[in-house]
N, C-alpha and C positions, 0 to 999 in steps of 0.2 A: 696762566693759560691765555691760551690764544682766543680774541674778541672781536665779530666786527662783528658791528650797531650800525645796519642802515636808516634813513631820517630821511622824507623827504618826497613820500605818495602822495598821491589823494588822486583827486577829475579835476581832467583836465577835456578843456572841447578842440578839435578834431583844428589844427591847425594854431594850435595851441603850445607853450615848451613849460618848462619846469624840471627843476636841477638836481637831480637826490645824493647824495650823501654817503663814505661809506667811516666809519671813524673806526682804528684799527687802535690796539693796545694784545702786548703779550710774546711782542716777536719786535725781531729790530728792523721798520717796517722799511724800510732801504734797500735789506737784502731778499723783498718778494717783487715779482712779480703781482702785480693788483688786476681783478677783472668784472665785470660786471656779463652775468649769466640773466634771463627772465625766461621763461616757466607761465605760456598762457591757457587759462581753461580746459581740458583733454591735449592737454598739446605737451610735448614731450619740452625738458631743458634743452634752453636752444645759446647761443653763443650772444655778444653780446657785442664786446667790447674789451680790449687791458692795454696795458701797461707799460712800460718795464723797470726796470728801478732806478735808473737814473729821469725814468720823467721823456723822455726823449724818441722811444719808437712805443707808437699808437698802434692797434689794431683792434681793427671795424668791416661787421658784417657788414654783405652786399645792402642788405634792407639799412641798414639806417648811419649806410656812408654819405658824406654831405649834410648830414642833417642834426646828428650823436655827437659829441668833443668831450673823450674821457680827460684826467687829468688827476694830477698829484702831487698833495702837499707836505715836503716834512714836515718841514717842522711844527704840522698837526697832527701827521701821523693821520688823513684825511686821503682819498680817492672822493674823485668827486666824478656823475655823466651828466653832462647839460645834452640838455635832450628839449630839441626844438622841430617847431612841425609835424606835431603826433596827430599821426594816429589810428584807429577802435583796432591796428591791425598791432599795433604797439601792445595794446589792454596783457597788461599779464604781472605779477609777480617779480621784482624786479632783483635779486641777487649777486655781494660782495661777496665774492672772495682773493685769497691770496694762498702762494705758490711756490717753487724753486720752478719753474718752464725749466722743462732743458729743452726738450722737442714738441709741441706744440700751444703754443699761445690760447688757439682759441678751440681750446680738447679744454672737458670737466675737469677731466684726469690727473688733470695735470695739474690741479690744483684743492686745496690737503684743506684748511681753511677756509668756511663759511657764513655769514649771516645763515640770518632767520628770513630774512629780506620783506621789503615793500612794495605796496600795492597798485602800481600804474595802474588807470583806467581812464581810455581813450569816450568818449563818449558825447553822440549830439541828439 
């Protein structure tokens, strides 16, 4: 069974940094795109970032481009999201996702497996 488990969330001050992780199991890790989505309180889930099979191609939402960095480690079947210069607008539950993406790296519909999420709170 495919399982994705997020970790590393927590409370951070504005301008601070945080790294969240996603441990994957139950599937061939290198055959799947991996992505991060987030959902703030009272808001819709939105795309944050994604990375292809090799890790060479990456995609970012405009709101996080230049501040966040996505990566994956095949040997550990783990994906990471390094978040820098955080603002209160980044406060959300961050979800790890995996999928055999065909036509939409930024679309939640392209991802078939989801983690339970990890809370990231940016507060002054």
